[in-house]
N, C-alpha and C positions, 0 to 999 in steps of 0.2 A: 358898334354894329357895322357890318360890311355893306348892307343894302338899305335903301329907302324904298318904301312901299306906297303905291298910290292906287286908288280905285278910280277908274274912269268910265264914263257913260257916253255912248255914241247913239244918236238918234238916226234911225233908218229913214232916209229921205227918198230912196228909190228902191224898187224890188231888188232883192239880194239873192244871188245864186252861188252857193258853195256846193260843188258837185259831190255826189255820192254814187254808189253802185246803181246803174240804171235798171229799170224794170220794164222790159219790152220796149215800147215806143215812148216811155216816160223817162225823162232825165230827172232823177230824184235829187233832192236838195237836203243838205244837213240843216238842222234848226239851230246850230251854233257855229261859231267861227273858230276854227283851230288856230293855234299860235303861229304856225308857219305862214299861211297866207296873210295873217295880220302883220307879221314881221316884214313880208314883202311889200305890203301897202305902205307901212310906215317908212321903210327904206326909200321907196320911190318918192313919196311926198317930201320927206326931209331932205333928200338929195336935191330935188328940184328947187325947194325953198332956199337952200343955202348955196347952191352951186351956180346960180345965175344962168349963164349960157352953157356951162360945162358941168352938168350934174356928176357927182362922184359916187355913183351907185355902189361900186364894189367897196370903196373905203367906208362909206356910211353903213352898208350892210354888215361888214366885218365888225365895225365898232359896236353896232347894236347886238350882234351875236355874242360879243365878248363882255359887254358892260351892261346889258339889259336882259331881262327875262319877262316874257309875256305869258299871261294866263289865257285860256280860251275865253271868248266872249259868249255870253248866254243871253237869250231873249229876256227883256225886262218890260214890266208894266208899271205905269205911274200909279203911285199910291200917296195922295196928298202932295207934298213937296218932294218926295223921294221916288226913286226908281227901284222896284223890287224885282230881282232876277228870278226866273223860273229855272230850276236846277234838276238834272236827271238823277234818278235813283232806281237801282235794281233791287226788288224785294222778292225774297223767296216765296214761291207760290203765287206771285202776282205778276212778276216781270217788270218791265220798264214803266215807271210813272214819272210825272213831272210835278214838283212841289215848289210853291212860291216861297221866297225867303222868309216872309213874315209868318209862314205856317198856316195861313188862312184858306189856302186853296190847294187842291191836289187833283190832277187830271191824268187819266190813262193816256198812253202815248198816242193812240189813234185820235182821241178827242183833242189833245194838245196840238197835233199837226193840223187838224181841221181848223182850229182857231187862228193859226199863224200863217199857213201856206196857201198860195194860190198857184194857178198854172198859166203858162203863156204858150199858145199854139204857134207852130212854125212848120215850114216845109221848104224843101229845096226846089229851085225853079229849073225846069228843062230849057236850056238856051235855044233849042231848035223850035219848040212850040210856044215858048214864053208862058208856060203853064206849070202847074205843080208836077213835080217829078213823081212817077209812080212809086209807092212804098216809102216815101220820105216824110210823110206827115208824122209829127211828133209833138209832144208837150213837154214843157220844162217847168218843174216846180220852182217857186221862188218864195222867200220870206217877204211878206207884204209889209206895207208901211203902217197899216192899221190892224189892231186886233179885231177879231170878229166874234159876235155873240153866236149862240147856238143856231139861231135862225138865219145867220149869214150877214147880218147888218154890221157895219163898221162901228167901232167904239173908240178906244184910246189909242194913241200912237205907240209904235213899237220902237224899242231901243235895244242896244246890246251893251251889256255890262261885264267888266272884267277888271284885271289888275295888271300893273306893270311894276317890276322891281328894277331899280336903278342903283348902280354902285355909287357909294358916297363920294368918292374922289373924282367923279366925272361931272361934266356940266350938262348931261342929258336931261336932268330934272328941270333945267332952265330952257332947253331947246325943244323938248317934246310938247310943252303947252303951246308953242307957237303953231302947232298943227291944229287947225280947227275943222279940217275936212280931209277925208281919205276916200279912195275908191278901191273896193276889194271884191274878189271873186271873179266870176265869169262875165264876159260881155260888158265890161266897164266902158269900152269904146262906144257902146250904144246907150250909155246912160245908166246902166245897172250898177248896183253896189255902192251907191253914195251914202256915206256915213258922216254926220256932222257931230262934232264933240260938244256936249252940253255941260260936262263937269269933269274935273280931275282934282281929287282931294286926297290928302294924306290918309293912310289907313293903318290899322294895327292887326287886322285879321284878314283872311281870305274866305269870303262867304261864311264868316262866323267861326272859322277854324284857326287855331293857334299857329303862328309862324315863327321860324327861327331865322333871323336876318344876319346872324353872325358866322354863317358857314360860307365856304367858297361858292357853293350854289345854294340859293335860298331853299328853305324847307318848309313844308306844310304838314302839320299833324292832323290827321283826319282818318275816319273810317270809311269815307266815300271819296272817290277821286273825281276831279273835274277836268280831266284831260285823258288822252290815251296813255296806257301803261304797257310797256313791253312785257309780253307773256313769258313766264318761265314756270317750270313744274312745281317749284317750291312755294309759289305764291297762291294761296287758297282764297279765291274771290268769287263773289256772286255777280255775274254779268255776262254780256255777250262778247265774243271775239270777232275781230275784224282784221283783214289783211290790208296793210297800208302799203301803197306803191307809188312810185313817181321817179323823178330824176333830180339828182342833187347837183346843181350847177354853181354852188357857192365856193368850191375849191379849185385847185389847179386841174384836177381830172374832171373834165366837163361832162363825161358820159356815164358817171357812176349811177347805177340804178338803186333806188331804195326799195327794199322788199322786207316788210316786217310784219310779225303777228302780234297784235296788241289787244288788250282789253279796253272796252269802250268807256267813255265818260259816264259816270253814274255807277260804275261797278263798286261793290262794297266788300269790306272785310269784317270779320267777326269782332276784331279788336282794333282800336286806333293804331295807326302806324305813322312813321315819319317818311315823307316823300320829298325828294329833291327835284327841282325843275332844271332840265338841261337847256342848252342853247336853242333847241328846236321846239321847246315848249312841252315835250313829253315829261311825264312824271316817272321817277325811278324810285323803286322801293329801297329804303335804306335800312330800317330796323323797326322793331315793335316800339311803340311809344311807351316811355316809362312813366309810371304814375306819380 
């Protein structure tokens, strides 16, 4: 096999903001962590840990892009001694729902976000009057550190669960467990986005789906995707589309703009298919799964 597979769990220790398309004065937050910001956070912490006074950000980042693949992280709830992830799924006639791994709970997207998210008010300050600047009042959604019941009271802690693939001939499987804390998302300088690792264990599936670890890029066989999938006309799926945008500063051309149309995590196909994970964490359709 070309790859080793690990499942890891990160406890959310401070509110987490992963930006999405805003809605008016509300800065909306994703309820999952895409692979790209996760790669950035791992790169930063690993470079600082190993670089002493001279962190090698570019070298470590390139190494991770070439020799590791990260899945998205999804919210998880403690069930006994285990952490069970809540996973998205688009169902025809229903839309987006969230189902827990053990199959014991299903929530509509609206109710799921209510259990997980809170808001933080903020405003800009007018330097002339030292008071709130007109029209600048806004709120920012954040993943909270505790799950909430229907009446709003806090219950169990929130974690993020996902997978990491590491090439067999590299020492990343030894170096990555040295990371016990990362900061990810927006406003980390103000204490947001702290995740503490609570587990990293060998795995044989990705959220219960078969994996092929012998390919140049690891593959997952599934009828539901757990990452963004680049849209193309030949791919018939049930799900929402989203425009992905940003700047790619990982190569020599520092100002390359990313502009992609993708199907969102939780999108489903009628039949299981084989999906490969690329270096940015996107899933790419390869072929129909053979029986």
